[in-house]
C-alpha positions in Angstrom: 143.8 -64.3 84.8 145.5 -68.0 85.2 148.9 -68.1 83.9 150.0 -65.0 84.2 153.1 -63.7 86.1 153.6 -60.1 87.0 156.9 -58.5 85.9 158.9 -56.0 87.6 160.9 -53.2 86.2 164.7 -52.5 86.5 163.5 -49.7 89.0 161.1 -51.8 90.6 163.8 -54.9 91.0 166.4 -52.6 92.0 164.2 -51.2 94.7 163.4 -54.7 96.6 166.5 -55.6 96.4 167.7 -52.6 97.8 170.1 -51.7 95.1 170.6 -48.5 93.1 169.9 -48.5 89.8 172.7 -48.2 87.9 173.9 -51.2 90.1 171.6 -53.4 88.6 171.7 -52.1 85.1 175.5 -53.6 85.7 174.2 -56.8 86.8 172.2 -57.2 83.9 175.0 -55.8 81.5 177.5 -58.7 83.3 175.1 -61.8 83.3 174.4 -61.4 86.8 171.0 -60.7 86.7 168.8 -62.1 84.2 165.8 -60.1 83.1 162.5 -62.0 81.1 162.4 -59.8 78.6 162.8 -56.1 77.3 159.3 -54.1 76.6 160.3 -50.9 74.9 163.4 -49.5 76.9 163.0 -51.6 79.9 164.5 -54.8 81.0 161.8 -56.7 83.2 162.1 -59.3 85.7 159.9 -62.0 87.4 159.4 -62.2 91.0 161.2 -65.5 90.7 164.1 -63.9 89.4 164.2 -61.3 92.3 164.0 -64.0 94.8 166.9 -65.9 93.0 169.3 -62.0 93.1 168.0 -62.1 96.9 169.7 -65.0 97.3 172.4 -64.9 95.6 176.3 -65.5 96.9 177.6 -61.9 97.3 181.5 -61.0 97.0 183.4 -57.6 96.9 186.0 -57.5 94.5 187.7 -59.4 91.8 188.4 -62.8 92.7 192.2 -64.0 94.2 194.4 -65.7 92.4 195.5 -69.0 94.2 199.2 -68.8 94.7 200.0 -72.1 93.3 198.8 -71.4 90.1 201.8 -68.1 89.9 
């Protein structure tokens, strides 16, 4: 079929990104990950979104405050 996108569950996307399911769900909750839609109780992702997440800039911890802004 032309135009049909393959969709991946949260678990499958997390596995491809080498993340835990709970971390993937947290990324959805915080707006980092943008699933295509919700089907039943499951969020589904496109291959493009998985690739976007794979190449995202990763940070650890809270953003540091600028010393000049204090």
